[in-house]
C-alpha positions, 0 to 999 in steps of 0.5 A: 347527382341522385336519382332518388330526391329528398326535400325538407320542409320546416314548415312555420304559421308565416314562412315555409323554408325547404332545401334539398338533401343529398348524399346526406348533404344539406345543399344551402345553396337549395334553401329558400324562403316561401310564404305558407298562407295558412290563413287561406282554404284549404285547396289554397294552402294543400296547392301552395304546398304543391308549389313549394315541392315543385320550386325545389324538385325542377331547377335540382333537376335542370340543374343537373341535366336529369330527365328521371327521378326514381325515388322522392322523400318529403319530410315535414315538421308541421305544427302541432297539434297532429297527428305525425304518424298518419299526416293528419293536422288539429291545429284548431283555434290559432289563425292558422291552419284551421281550413286543414283540420281533419284533413289528410295532408298525407294523402292529399299533397301525394295527390296533387303532386301524382296528379301534377306529374312530376318526373318521379315514379308513383314512390312518393314518401311523405313524412311529418315529424314535431320540428323540436323532435326533428331539432333535436334528432339533428342535434344528436348527431353532433352528440350521440351519446348524451343526455340532451334536453333541448329547447327551441323557442319563438312562437311557443316553447318547443322540447325535446328529450333525448337519451343516446338518441332515443327520443323519451315520452314518458318517465317520472323525470320528464314532463307527460311526452316530454312537451314543457309548453303545457305544464302550469308556470306562474301565473300560467303555463310554460308556453306563455312565458317562453315564447317571443309574446312572453318577452314582449309582455315582460317587455311591455311590463317594464315600461316599453312601448312594444306597439313600437318595437313590436319584435324581441330584435327590437328589443334586443337593439336597445338592451344593445343601446344600454337600455335598462329597462330592455336589459332587464327585460332579458334578464328576467327572461333569463332568471325564468327560464333558468327556474322553469328547467331547474327541477327537469335538469335536477331530475333528469340531470342531462349532459347538454341543454341545447336552446335553439329557434328565433330567440336562440340569437339573443341568448347572450342578453338572457343566459346567464342564469341558466348557465349559472344554473347549469354549472351548478349541475356539471351540465353544458348550456349550448345555444345553436342561432342555426336551428334551422339546419339541425331541423334539416339535418333530424328530417334526413335521419328520418328518413335514414333506414331506408337508405 
């Protein structure tokens, strides 16, 4: 038991996943999943975050017969656009967190925690960061001396380029800010193709009824049952992913491409084309099914300089 407590919160539009990290160890028994209620008004969303924090803190204190915490560190991932340094959301017009636009979430959560009189002194540190950045930082702990392209593929495509632990945001060999999602691709942008909606659109164009089969898991189960349209959907997705990444593999020359997020669970269905492209450059491709673990690990590293 430590009198310095760290909470890690991975905030999504639908669910928020949280846990406690103690002495740089993720306490897997404390991992919980909560509704985010991102469609509600600002007061309701912010109070929900307070309740999530309380739901993690109080059981820990009771389990350790402790009455007081000297320092509480809380690390949030949060969807962008977002001012991560100051804790201000600029998400707007996407059906989630609209009510938080322009609000200093950092100050609002801190104010609520102090008013709730948590068993902690006023040393409450709250930090925010992009979820894919934290995923990449967590992955980098496994490969600290290497150049990495890390991707998270879910509701959209997150990306981060790292060189020996440093997140790169500029350079001729990477996209602006290291963000691939906004790069033009085919008839639109990368995010529209390499995401849940991208796979469902591919499935629909291959004749699959995406009203009945409306999740990537559904399409993957069809592929497992040897459904040709589903197999073709993932083949096309993989070929497109290899084609999109090829210029950055050539220019950045990473040691590894690491893929996380919901869709990484179906890597065995779409990964062949990417593996072949990477092998030509002697690059390893790794799919991590437990991206959340590495995201939580990244939150721990975010605070490690405070030790």
